[in-house]
Short mmCIF file of the C-alpha atoms (twelve columns), coordinates in Angstrom:
data_MODEL
# 
_entry.id   MODEL 
# 
loop_
_atom_site.group_PDB 
_atom_site.id 
_atom_site.type_symbol 
_atom_site.label_atom_id 
_atom_site.label_alt_id 
_atom_site.label_comp_id 
_atom_site.label_asym_id 
_atom_site.label_seq_id 
_atom_site.Cartn_x 
_atom_site.Cartn_y 
_atom_site.Cartn_z 
_atom_site.pdbx_PDB_model_num 
ATOM 1   C CA . MET A 1   79.789  128.559 101.135 1 
ATOM 2   C CA . SER A 2   80.308  132.360 100.742 1 
ATOM 3   C CA . PRO A 3   80.186  133.848 97.466  1 
ATOM 4   C CA . GLU A 4   83.046  134.823 95.335  1 
ATOM 5   C CA . PRO A 5   84.694  138.001 96.018  1 
ATOM 6   C CA . PRO A 6   84.474  141.059 93.612  1 
ATOM 7   C CA . ASP A 7   87.390  141.622 91.073  1 
ATOM 8   C CA . LEU A 8   88.460  144.271 93.028  1 
ATOM 9   C CA . GLY A 9   91.696  144.253 90.018  1 
ATOM 10  C CA . LYS A 10  88.666  145.748 87.595  1 
ATOM 11  C CA . ALA A 11  88.094  148.939 90.614  1 
ATOM 12  C CA . HIS A 12  89.005  152.266 90.514  1 
ATOM 13  C CA . LEU A 13  90.811  153.349 93.155  1 
ATOM 14  C CA . ARG A 14  90.539  156.821 95.449  1 
ATOM 15  C CA . ILE A 15  92.265  157.674 98.550  1 
ATOM 16  C CA . ALA A 16  90.606  160.363 100.585 1 
ATOM 17  C CA . ARG A 17  92.274  162.174 103.287 1 
ATOM 18  C CA . PRO A 18  91.451  165.354 104.729 1 
ATOM 19  C CA . THR A 19  94.090  168.519 104.759 1 
ATOM 20  C CA . ASP A 20  94.391  172.354 106.370 1 
ATOM 21  C CA . ASP A 21  95.920  173.835 103.460 1 
ATOM 22  C CA . LEU A 22  94.122  172.586 100.129 1 
ATOM 23  C CA . PRO A 23  96.308  174.757 98.128  1 
ATOM 24  C CA . ALA A 24  99.665  173.860 99.223  1 
ATOM 25  C CA . VAL A 25  98.576  170.495 98.654  1 
ATOM 26  C CA . VAL A 26  97.249  170.445 95.338  1 
ATOM 27  C CA . LYS A 27  100.308 172.481 94.560  1 
ATOM 28  C CA . PHE A 28  102.725 169.948 95.999  1 
ATOM 29  C CA . TYR A 29  100.873 167.082 93.691  1 
ATOM 30  C CA . CYS A 30  100.395 169.017 90.569  1 
ATOM 31  C CA . ASP A 31  103.726 170.910 90.641  1 
ATOM 32  C CA . GLY A 32  105.955 167.984 92.017  1 
ATOM 33  C CA . LEU A 33  104.334 164.908 91.356  1 
ATOM 34  C CA . GLY A 34  102.279 166.375 87.401  1 
ATOM 35  C CA . PHE A 35  99.036  165.329 88.573  1 
ATOM 36  C CA . GLU A 36  96.012  166.858 87.068  1 
ATOM 37  C CA . VAL A 37  92.926  168.594 88.994  1 
ATOM 38  C CA . LEU A 38  90.229  165.768 87.655  1 
ATOM 39  C CA . TYR A 39  87.526  167.542 90.033  1 
ATOM 40  C CA . GLU A 40  86.937  169.900 92.616  1 
ATOM 41  C CA . PHE A 41  83.981  170.945 94.605  1 
ATOM 42  C CA . GLN A 42  83.407  173.782 96.707  1 
ATOM 43  C CA . ASP A 43  80.739  173.660 99.935  1 
ATOM 44  C CA . HIS A 44  79.467  170.075 99.267  1 
ATOM 45  C CA . ASP A 45  77.703  169.231 102.643 1 
ATOM 46  C CA . GLY A 46  80.250  171.643 104.152 1 
ATOM 47  C CA . PHE A 47  83.251  170.027 102.394 1 
ATOM 48  C CA . ASP A 48  85.547  171.875 100.050 1 
ATOM 49  C CA . GLY A 49  88.186  168.957 98.207  1 
ATOM 50  C CA . VAL A 50  89.795  168.114 94.565  1 
ATOM 51  C CA . MET A 51  90.806  165.457 93.018  1 
ATOM 52  C CA . LEU A 52  93.792  164.485 91.652  1 
ATOM 53  C CA . GLY A 53  95.343  162.198 89.339  1 
ATOM 54  C CA . ARG A 54  96.139  161.606 85.682  1 
ATOM 55  C CA . LYS A 55  93.558  160.794 83.169  1 
ATOM 56  C CA . GLY A 56  92.959  157.032 82.552  1 
ATOM 57  C CA . ALA A 57  95.032  155.820 85.757  1 
ATOM 58  C CA . ALA A 58  93.463  153.374 87.977  1 
ATOM 59  C CA . TYR A 59  93.391  155.723 90.921  1 
ATOM 60  C CA . HIS A 60  93.318  159.077 92.285  1 
ATOM 61  C CA . LEU A 61  93.718  161.051 95.233  1 
ATOM 62  C CA . GLU A 62  91.223  163.219 97.423  1 
ATOM 63  C CA . PHE A 63  91.398  166.325 99.604  1 
ATOM 64  C CA . THR A 64  89.420  167.629 101.487 1 
ATOM 65  C CA . ARG A 65  88.631  170.691 104.018 1 
ATOM 66  C CA . LYS A 66  85.733  171.291 106.189 1 
ATOM 67  C CA . VAL A 67  85.763  174.350 107.403 1 
ATOM 68  C CA . GLY A 68  86.100  174.392 111.724 1 
ATOM 69  C CA . HIS A 69  87.800  171.025 111.337 1 
ATOM 70  C CA . GLN A 70  91.608  170.671 112.024 1 
ATOM 71  C CA . ALA A 71  92.768  167.969 109.767 1 
ATOM 72  C CA . GLY A 72  96.349  168.308 111.659 1 
ATOM 73  C CA . ARG A 73  99.224  166.681 110.173 1 
ATOM 74  C CA . ALA A 74  100.347 163.095 109.077 1 
ATOM 75  C CA . PRO A 75  100.467 160.682 112.561 1 
ATOM 76  C CA . THR A 76  103.539 159.111 111.671 1 
ATOM 77  C CA . GLU A 77  106.775 159.663 109.030 1 
ATOM 78  C CA . ASP A 78  106.028 156.025 107.873 1 
ATOM 79  C CA . ASN A 79  102.908 156.998 106.216 1 
ATOM 80  C CA . LEU A 80  103.292 156.559 102.557 1 
ATOM 81  C CA . LEU A 81  102.691 156.721 98.755  1 
ATOM 82  C CA . VAL A 82  105.145 154.535 96.770  1 
ATOM 83  C CA . PHE A 83  105.180 155.074 93.334  1 
ATOM 84  C CA . TYR A 84  107.515 152.534 91.180  1 
ATOM 85  C CA . LEU A 85  109.510 154.097 88.350  1 
ATOM 86  C CA . PRO A 86  111.644 150.857 87.018  1 
ATOM 87  C CA . ASP A 87  112.968 153.366 84.189  1 
ATOM 88  C CA . GLU A 88  116.038 155.041 85.764  1 
ATOM 89  C CA . ALA A 89  115.449 158.467 83.202  1 
ATOM 90  C CA . ASP A 90  111.846 158.550 84.191  1 
ATOM 91  C CA . TRP A 91  112.350 158.093 88.068  1 
ATOM 92  C CA . ARG A 92  115.596 160.983 87.797  1 
ATOM 93  C CA . ALA A 93  113.055 163.196 86.305  1 
ATOM 94  C CA . ALA A 94  110.858 162.835 88.788  1 
ATOM 95  C CA . VAL A 95  113.055 163.471 91.290  1 
ATOM 96  C CA . ALA A 96  114.246 166.586 89.334  1 
ATOM 97  C CA . ARG A 97  110.825 167.472 89.053  1 
ATOM 98  C CA . LEU A 98  110.098 167.623 92.709  1 
ATOM 99  C CA . GLU A 99  112.858 169.475 93.786  1 
ATOM 100 C CA . LYS A 100 112.682 172.137 90.905  1 
ATOM 101 C CA . ALA A 101 109.280 172.816 92.660  1 
ATOM 102 C CA . GLY A 102 111.204 173.162 95.872  1 
ATOM 103 C CA . HIS A 103 110.726 170.019 97.795  1 
ATOM 104 C CA . LYS A 104 114.075 168.404 99.201  1 
ATOM 105 C CA . PRO A 105 113.948 165.053 99.682  1 
ATOM 106 C CA . VAL A 106 113.738 163.650 103.657 1 
ATOM 107 C CA . ARG A 107 115.464 160.589 105.285 1 
ATOM 108 C CA . ALA A 108 113.295 157.627 105.357 1 
ATOM 109 C CA . PHE A 109 111.528 156.130 108.083 1 
ATOM 110 C CA . ASN A 110 112.267 152.651 106.973 1 
ATOM 111 C CA . LEU A 111 115.664 153.233 104.986 1 
ATOM 112 C CA . TYR A 112 114.730 150.118 102.536 1 
ATOM 113 C CA . TRP A 113 112.925 152.869 100.675 1 
ATOM 114 C CA . ASP A 114 116.361 155.293 100.497 1 
ATOM 115 C CA . LYS A 115 118.419 152.592 98.877  1 
ATOM 116 C CA . ARG A 116 116.665 152.783 95.406  1 
ATOM 117 C CA . GLY A 117 114.062 156.016 96.156  1 
ATOM 118 C CA . ARG A 118 113.793 159.334 97.378  1 
ATOM 119 C CA . THR A 119 111.153 160.123 100.056 1 
ATOM 120 C CA . PHE A 120 109.289 163.697 99.925  1 
ATOM 121 C CA . GLU A 121 106.803 165.123 102.198 1 
ATOM 122 C CA . ASP A 122 103.927 166.591 101.593 1 
ATOM 123 C CA . PRO A 123 102.459 170.113 102.936 1 
ATOM 124 C CA . ASP A 124 100.592 168.226 106.000 1 
ATOM 125 C CA . GLY A 125 103.566 165.467 106.516 1 
ATOM 126 C CA . TYR A 126 102.515 162.375 104.495 1 
ATOM 127 C CA . ARG A 127 105.395 161.040 102.448 1 
ATOM 128 C CA . VAL A 128 105.522 160.002 98.581  1 
ATOM 129 C CA . VAL A 129 108.280 157.741 97.824  1 
ATOM 130 C CA . LEU A 130 109.768 157.587 94.022  1 
ATOM 131 C CA . GLN A 131 110.715 154.095 93.876  1 
ATOM 132 C CA . ASN A 132 113.216 153.339 90.974  1 
ATOM 133 C CA . ALA A 133 112.145 149.745 90.603  1 
ATOM 134 C CA . GLY A 134 109.370 147.957 89.504  1 
ATOM 135 C CA . TRP A 135 106.784 146.248 91.882  1 
ATOM 136 C CA . SER A 136 106.369 142.356 91.999  1 
ATOM 137 C CA . PRO A 137 104.713 140.539 94.894  1 
# 
């Protein structure tokens, strides 16, 4: 019999990916989504990086850059981060903040996301969906 799995419901989630333009990505997520710089580093084994999120949240995003390495753009238009915002006023404010920061919604690859949400593309082509709905399985 296998041991019980760890309780990942208590884990802190880090989503990490490389970028070719660290300043532009930081600007998108901080100015557009209101994230904060939680930690940053320079030349750690050849990598520069930044961790973005909200203090107290159970997740954060890490973006790294390695000199001489090209990360490229998102592999597809369906690479998504989805934020569920059930309160319509909060959702409208989040959409307006991204638009005010100069980002226009794009048509979602999966049109489901256009029914109750708005999709935005970050500088690397990865997409963020602001969904005006609650999440439940």
